[in-house]
N, C-alpha and C positions, 0 to 999 in steps of 0.2 A: 510159655512163653520166653523159653530159653532162647537166646539168640537173635530176640528181636531188636533191630535197631533201625531206626528212621530218622530223617530230619526232624521229626517234631515230636517223637518219642524213642529215648536212648534207655539203655539200661540204667545209666545213671539216674535219668529221669524217675524209673520204675521204684528204684530205692527211696526217692526222695518220698513218692506219692503211697508207700507199702502202708503207713500209719492212717492214711485220710479214710473217710467213709462218705459217700456222696449220696443224698437222700431228698425226697421229695418233703417239702416241708408240711403238704397239706395230703389229707388222704386220698388215694388212688385207687380205681378199680382196675384188677388184671384177672387174667385166666390161669395164671400157675401160682403155686405156694412160693412165697417170697418174703420179703425182710420189710416190707411196707404197709402200714396200718390201712386196712381197708373200711369203706363205709359199712361192709356187712356185721351185722351184729345178730347174737342169739345164744340161746343155753346149747346148741348142738355144735357149736364150736370146739374143737378138739385140739390137745396140744400136738405138735409137729416136729418141733426142732427148737436149737437154741442158737443166738449166735453174740458175741461179744458186744457189751453195753457202749455205746457212742454218747457223747455229750448231745442233749437234746432229746433223748427217749425218754419216755415216760417212765417216772421212778417205780411207779406200780407194777411195771411190767417185769423188772427185776425177780428172778428166783433168787432168794435169801437163804434157802436149805443150800443151793449149790454153793453161794457164797460163803456160808459157814464151813464147806468141806474144802472149798480149793482159795477162798481169799481172794477171788476174782468174780467181777460184776458179768453177768449172763444175763439177756432178755428172752424171755418166752414168746417163741413164735407157734401161732395157730395154723388151723388148715385155711382160715379164711382171711388171714394175711396175703397180701397180693403182691406180685412183682412190680417193677415198674418199668416204663417204658419211656426212655429219653430221647429227646427228639433234636438233634443239634442241627443248627443251622450258623453257617459262617458267610460273612459278607466278603465277596469276591469281585468287588467293584474295584475300578481305576483307583478312586481314592485309598484304599487298603494298601497300595503299592508304596507307598509313601514311608520313607525310613530316614528322613532328616536331609537336611542341607549343610553342606561344608562351607565355613568361613574362609573365603580366601586368604585372609592376612594370617590364618591359624599356621604356625610353624609346620613343615612336613618331617617327619620321623626320619632319621637317618639310619642309613645300614639296614638290617633286617627289618621288613615291612610287618605290621602287627597281621595275623591272620584272623583276626577278629572282625567278622561282616556286620553291617548294619543291620539291624531288625526292623522289620516292616510291620505295621500293623496286621497285615495278612498273617504274616508269622507268628506273631504274638496270639491272635485270635487261634489258629491252628493249634498252638503248643496247649492252650486252656482246654480247646475240644476235645485233642487227643488224650489230656489228663482225666477228664470227664468220661470218655469213652472206655479208658482203661478201668476206672474205678467203677464205673457202672456195670461193665462186662463181668471184670473178678467178682462183683457180687451175685452174679448170675441173674442179672435183670437185661432188659433188651435196650438196643441203641440202635437209631436210625440216622442219618447222616445227609445233609443238603448242602450244597452251594448256592448262595444268592448271588445271580450274575444275569441281567437280564430276565428275571425269573429263576425257576431251578433248573439250575445248568448241571447239577450233578446230584444224584440221588442213591442211597442205599437204604434199602426198606430195613424195617427193625428186626433185627435176632441178638439172639443171648449167648452165643458161643464165643470165647476169646478168640477162635478162628475168625472172625468177623472182623477183628480190627485190623490187620495189616492191608485189607483192601479198602479201608477207610483212610488209613494211612497214605496210602500210595495214591488215592485220589487227592489228597490234600496236597502233596507233593507235585502231581503231574497237573494241576489247574493253572490255568494261564488267566490270571486276573486281568480284567479290564472292563469298559463300559459301565453301564449302571447295575446296581444290585438288583432293583425292584423288590424291596423286601416284602411287603403287604402281598405281592403275589406270590411268592416264595412261602410265606407262612400259610397261605391259603391252600396252596397245592400239596404242602407238606400235610396239612390237617386232613385234606380229603384222602391222601394215600396212605397215612396211617391208622385211620379210621377208628380207633379208640383212644380214651384219654390217655393221658400221661403229662410228662414234663417237656414243656419247650424252652430250649436255652438258646437263644439268639445272640450272637457275638459280633459285634458292628461298630463301625465309627458312627453310625446314625446320620449320616449324609444326605437325609432325604426328606421329603415332607412328613412331619409327624402323623397329620390325621389319618391316612390310610393304614400305617403301620398299627397304629392305637386301635382303629377299627377291628383289623385283622387278629391282633391278640386279644381283644374284648370278646370277639365271636370264638376263637379257641378256648378264653376261659368260661364263657357261656355254656358251651358242649362239656365243662367238666374238668378242662385241663388246667394245668397250672404252668406259670411263664416266669423266666428269669432271663434278664439282658445283662451281658457284660458288654459295657460302653467303652471300645478300646480308642484311644487318642495317642498320637505320638507325644512327647515332651515339648518337642518343638511349634506344636498345634496349642498346647496350654499355655505357652509363653513364649514369644519372639524371642530368636537368637539374639545374642548382643553383638548386632553389627550396625552399621550406618545405612549402607544402600544394599536394596535386595531385589531381584527380580521373582516375583510369585507367580507361580504357573496353575493355572485351574487343571486339575486331575482327570478331569474328562474332556474338557474342550480344549485342552494343550493352549489356550489362550495367555499371553504374557505381560504382565503389569509390571513396570519399575517402579519403587517406591522408595522413599526415605524413612527408613522405619522407625526413627525417633518421631517423626509426624504423627504415625498412625498406632504407636503403640497404645496409649490410653484407650483410644475408642476401640482397639483390637481385644483390650483384656475386658471392656465392659460387654463386648459382643460374646466372647467365649463364657464369660458367668451366665450371661441371659439364655445363651444355647444350653448349656448344662442344667440349668434351673429349670428352664422349659421341660427337658425329658424328664428328669428327677421328680418333678411335682405332678406330670402327667401320668407317668408310671405308678406311682405312689396312689393316685387318686383310683387306679383300676386295680390295685392289689398286685401288681407285677413288682417282683423283687428287682433292684436295679443295683449295679456296681461297677462305678468308674474304674478303669485299669489303663497305666499309661505304658508306654513301652519300656521307660526305663525301670519298671517295677517287675521285680523277679514273677514268672508267670504262676510258680507254685506258691510262693508267697501269698500272692493275691488270691489265689484259689482257697486257699487255707484261712485267710483271714476272712472271707466271705462266708465259708462255712461255720466258724466258730460263731461268727456275729448271727447268722440265722440260728443256730442251735439256743443263743442266749436269748433271743426274742421271741423264739418259736412259743 
């Protein structure tokens, strides 16, 4: 991966991610020898290889003889341990373009302008997806990638080589976000195209009707797959900015509505809490992992927090 430098995955990102290991919490079935526990069992299972112990692994799989010789923890891998297929779905709808609103009362910087650009929800989602794709491919597992925009707008079928990654990153950069995501339709189409079980990772602001999305995820889980949702929100969506008057613009219809912020702040906060609680409760009831991520939170820290939390509860 020497020379890899893209908008959503730079050499600095690779250095930050090098100590992380991404895996499915539940057993998966695959066709190739890999690092993830399979449902297959039997006395004919033979030793195949080692890998470094990762928090969350079964302690019983540690080879203590190797530990005695090397003072390092290694996990035994067997022939029936299967690879993992990770299927990434990023929301490419118009609402994901939101990168915050400027307060006209805020002082303008003098002299040299800041080169730091605002981060949209789509940018944040792509950075999370790019990190997961890199970690998965580095582990010799398979990744597919889809953009949800009016259904499946872009799709890269699952492959397991690191040479698969630049094409995914270029698709992230070239996607013109807009319209509606139609996440449920995308999830169904991805499930049909990938054919076999794996881990579905959906990264979205979830500004759609919950029922079809939950039905699509339940269908994926019923077929033996696992699902994880990163709920991406902008910090200004979580808490209205400190300003008096504002014009609110619908991201899809572009309808404008001038309002006094103080008049709606309390009601808005209540609606946001209800919105988040509804999704969190619904996903928990269906066994879907859920992680809320705001754009002011570093994407790598958010991913690491989720992985460590999952390992401690597995």
